[in-house]
N, C-alpha and C positions, 0 to 999 in steps of 0.2 A: 611195275611202274604205274603211278596214279595219273589219271587224266586231269588236266588243268584248264579250267574254264574262266571266262570273263563274265562276272555277274553284275558289275557296276562300272559305269563310265562317267567321267566328269571333265569339263574343259572350260577354260577361259582363254580367248584368243583374239587376235585383231579382227577376225571375221565372224565371231560368235561367242557369246558368253554361256552357252549351253551346248550340249552335243547336237541337239536338233538344229539349232541356229548355225552351228559350224558346218554341219553336213549340207544343209540347205544352201549356204553360201558357196561351198565348193561346187555343188551341182550347178549353180547359177553363174559361176565364175565371178563372184563379187570380190573385189580386192579390198584389203585393209591397209594397203601401202599408201602413205601420204607424206608430204614434206615434214621434216622434223621442225617443231616450233622453235622460234628464236630464243625463247627462254631456256631451252635445253642446249641448243647448238647455235650460238650467234653467228651471223655472217650472211652468206649469199643465199641460203635456203636451198643449196644444191643437194643436200643429203635427204634421203627418204628412209622411212622405216615402217614396219608393221606395228602400229601402236594401238593400245587399248584405252578407250575412254572409261576410266575407272575411278570411282569415288569410294574409298574405304569406309567413309562415314555411313554409307548405306548398308554396311555389313556389321560394323563393330563400333564400340565407343572409342573415343580418342585415346583413353589411357591404354587400350589394348593395341591399337594400331601403332602407337609409339614404340612398342616392343618388337615390331615386325618390319623387316625390309619389304619392299614392293614384291620381290620374288617370293618371299614367304607368304605374303598376302594372297598372291595368285595360287600358291600351293594349297593354302587352306580352303580357298573357294572350290578348286577342282576336286580336292579330296572329300569335302563335304558333299558335293554333288554325287561323287562316285559311291560313297557310303549310302546316301539317300536312295540312289538308283538301285543299289543292291538290297535295299530294305534292311539296312543295319543302322541302328540308332547310335550316334556317338555317345561315348561314356556309358554304354550299356554292358551287361555281362557278355552279350554276343560280340561286342567290339573289343573287349579286353584282351582276347586271345590273338587279335590281329597284330601284325607288325607292319613296318614301313620300309620299303626299298625305294630309294629316291635318287634321282639324277639331276645334277646341275653342273654347268660348265665353270661358272665363276662365283656363284653364290650371291651375296648381298652387294651388288655393284653400286646401287644407288647410295647405300649407307657408306660404302668405301669412298665414293666420289665426294659425298658431303663431308666426311671426316678430313680428307686431304684438303678440301677447299678451306675448311675452318683453320686447319693447321698452317697452311702456307699463306693464308691471308693475314697472318701475323697475330692471330688471337692466342697462340701459344698453348692451346689445349684442344682436345676433341671430346666428344660426348663419352661419358663413362660406359655407355652401352654399345659403343662402336664395334667391339669385337664380337659380341653375341648377336648383333644385327648382321654383320658382314660375313661371319664364318660360313663356310660352304655347307656345313651340315645343319644350319639353322632351320631351313625349311623342313627337313626330315624330322628334326626334333620337335618342332612346333606342331606338325601334323600329328605326331604321337601324343604330345601333351594335351592339345586342345580337344582331341577326339577320344582320349583315354585308351590308346592302342598300346598294349603292354608286351607285345611280342617283339621279335628281333627288329632292330632299326639299323639299317645300313645305308650309307651315302656313297654314291658313285660319281666320280668326276673324270670322264674320259672325253672331254671336249664335246664335239657334236654328237657323239654316240652315247652320251651319259645316260639319258633316260631309257634308251633301247637296251643298254647294258643292265640297268636296274630292273627292267621288266624281264629280260632274259634270265637274270640270276634269280629273280623271284619265282619265275616259272620252274627253274631247276630245283629250287629249294622245296617247292610244293611237290613237284613230281617225285623227288627222291625222299620225301617224308620228313624234311627238316622243319616244315611249317604246313599248316592246313589252309591258311588264308592270309593274304597280304594286300596292303595298299601299295601299288607300284606306279611310278610315273616320273615326272620331272617338272621343273619350273625354271624360268629365267626372266630377268628384267635388265637388259643391257642398254636401254635407250638413255644413256647419260652422256654428258659432254666428254668426259675422259675416255670412256669406252669407244664412243664414236670416233674420236680423234685417233685412238690407237689403231682401230681397224682401218680407218682411212689412210693412215700412214703406211700400211702394208699394201696400199693400192688394191685392196680386196673388195671394196664397196662399189656398187653401182651408184652413180649419181642420178639425179632426177631426169627422167625422160622429158625432153623439152616440150613435147606435145601433150603428154599425159603422165604426171608423176605416178599414178596408180599402175602404170605399165612399165615401171623401171626395171623390174626383175624379169629376165627373159631366159629361163632354163632351156638348154639344148638349141637355142636360136643362134644363127650365124652372127647376129649383132649383139650378143650378150656381153655385158661389161663387168659383171661381178655380182656378188650377193647383196641382199638387203636384210638387215637385222630385223628380227621380230621379238615379241615378248609374249609371255603367257605361261600357262601350265596345263597339264593333262594328267589325269589319274585314272587308274583302273583298280577294281577289286578283283583279285585273282584268288580262286579257291579250288579245292578238289571237287570233282564232279559229285562225289558222294555227299559232301557237305552242302553244296548248292541245291541238289535235289531234295535233301532232307529239309532244307529251309523253304522249299518251293520257290526258289529264286528264278528270275528270268535270265536265261543264258544268252548272251550276245554272240559268242563265238568260243572256239577252243584254241588255245595256244598249243601248237604241236612241234615247233622247231625253233632252234636258236643256235646261231653260229657266231663265235667271237674269235677274231684273229688279229695279229699285228703285222703291219707291213715290214717293220724293222728295216726301213730304207731311208726315210726322210721325214723331218719333223712337220713339214707342211704340204709337201707334194704327195698326192695319193698314189697308190700302186694298184694296178689292175690285178696283179697276181694275188695280193692280199685280199682284195675284194672277192675274187673268184673263190678262194678258199673259204671265206666266211659264208658265201651263198651256198656253196656245196655242203658245208658243215651243217647249215640250217636244214637243208633238204634231207641230208642223211639222218639227222636227228628226228625229223618228221616222218621218216620212212616213206618219202614221196619222191617222185621223179620230177624233172624239170617240166615235163608235159602236163603235170597235174596243176601247175600254177596258172591261174586265170587272170591275175592282175598283179603288177609290181609297182609299189610306190617307191620311186627312185630318190636317192639322196639329192641329186640334181640341184646344186646350189647356184648355178648360172655363172660359174667361173669358167674361163676359157679352157684351162687344162682339166679341171675336175670332171666336167660333163663328158668330154671326149673319152677320158679314161673309164668312167663308169659305163659308157656305151660299149666300149670294147670288152669290159668284164662281163656284162650281161650277155653279149654274143658268145663269149667263151663258155659260159655256164649253160645257156639255154640252146645253143646250136641252132638248128633249123626252126625250133619253136620260138626263138627270139623275134623272128619276123612276124609272128602271129600274136605275140604277147602284148596286150595293152600295158603301156608304161606311162606314168605321169609324175611330174614334180609339182606338188601343191605349194611349194615355197613361193611361186610367182604371186600367190594370193595372200598368204599370211606371213611371208618373210621367213628368215632362218632363225628359229628360236634356240639355236645352239644346244645347250644341255637339255632343253625340253622338246627338241624337234623330233626325236625318235618316237616319243610317246604320242605327240599330236598326229604324226604321220601314220602310226599304227591305228589310231582312231579313224583316220581317213580310209585306210585299207579295210578295216573291219566294217566301216560304213558301206563299202561296196558289197560285201556279203549281205548285209542287212537290208539295204535300200535298193540294190540292183542298179546303182548309177555309178559309173566310173568318172571320177573328177578329171577335168582336163589339165593339160599344161598350158596355162594362160600365156598370152603374149608371144606365142610361137608363130610369128608371121613370116619370118625369113629362115626356113630350115637350114641347118648346117649339114653339109654332105657328110661330115664326120660323125654326125649324130642321126643315123638313118633308120631308127626303129620306129615303131608305132607309138609315138608320144602323145596321142590323143590331143591334137592341137585345138586349143581355144574353146571348144564346146564339149560338154559332158556327153556321155554315151550310155545308153541303157544296155545292160548285159546281166546274165545270171552267172554268178561266179561263186565257186565253192572254196577255193584256196587262194590266199593272197600272201605276198611277201612284202616286207618293208626293209629298205636299206638305210643304214646310218653309218657314215664314215667320218671319223674325227681327226683333227690335228694330232700329231704323234703317231699317226698310222694305226689308229684304233678302230676296228671294224666290228659292228654288231648288226646282225641280220635276224629278223623275226619272221616266222611263218605262222599264220592262223588259218583255220578252216571253219566252215559252217558246222555248228554242233549237231550231232545226231546221236541219240541214245541207242547204245547197242543192247541187244537182247542178253 
């Protein structure tokens, strides 16, 4: 089996538009959550989201951006950063052999929202480009087209675990010889009127904290009220160790484990049993024990049921080590990026290996007795960590868990 390393990273998020900005914001517990502007969601201003101040005109000409939904634009920014960080020039001979494994929950939500608005406003027609803007594989296809990546292109849509599944399947493809290098990650842009209304109708969203909207998302807290949507993208260049060393690439970490399971129980309520099997499968794949893990980035969406179930699952997997294991949910700061969340949280976990700083679970001021692990409340913590785990659990009972470790070259 071949070793799979991370040689490039890229991100655009509510708390940072580069990897260094993102990791710095996590360490400082700077929140990107704020009230949704009235032009997107008219009304009381009660809804909040992790939003990005983003002007596509600073990146591309108008005739280009008209071809891409906001989620695709985010994907292109993150993928370009990752390729640049890996010292791979887009549209070069070196890039041509790469493929794209991408994750998204909904695809072009903004374009879909705009099309429905035009249709039901009585105009009788929608833009001819609506389908290619809104389709769920648009981002994967455009990352390939714009960067000249001619390897395999696959799109994964498994709700909140989409990008974790994409990264895990990319890792497997490289490990087993089906590819030598891939751009893997995910993107999402769900801050639209229709999407917000749909999520709010489920009573899944946290409304604005009356004292500080930035503190509306409260994972593992006794007073948690629900999740906060976020937007953005995160991309990695994954390649064989041999290829990375031959290129003289800087290696950020090594992907060593991946577990993917189904709850097969309920379309929206998670199952501890399914999560346990995913975490154990990832550890088994990595040939590591639970005691080897030094940090866990939890799915931790701040829903009443979900946080308690994940806490129970972690206890079952890690046993006595669960009490000593630092665990945090960074969603309190950047929101829940749905299909992109697995990728952005893997970056947060790899950042712990590289920077030696464990990000906190922000806004954890009223601990829930049912969530009684070391959730690193409110302030980051310095630590030397060699192995990290990242959990992603999606609607439909779709679980994806990734394990990464500090890279060391073997003799």
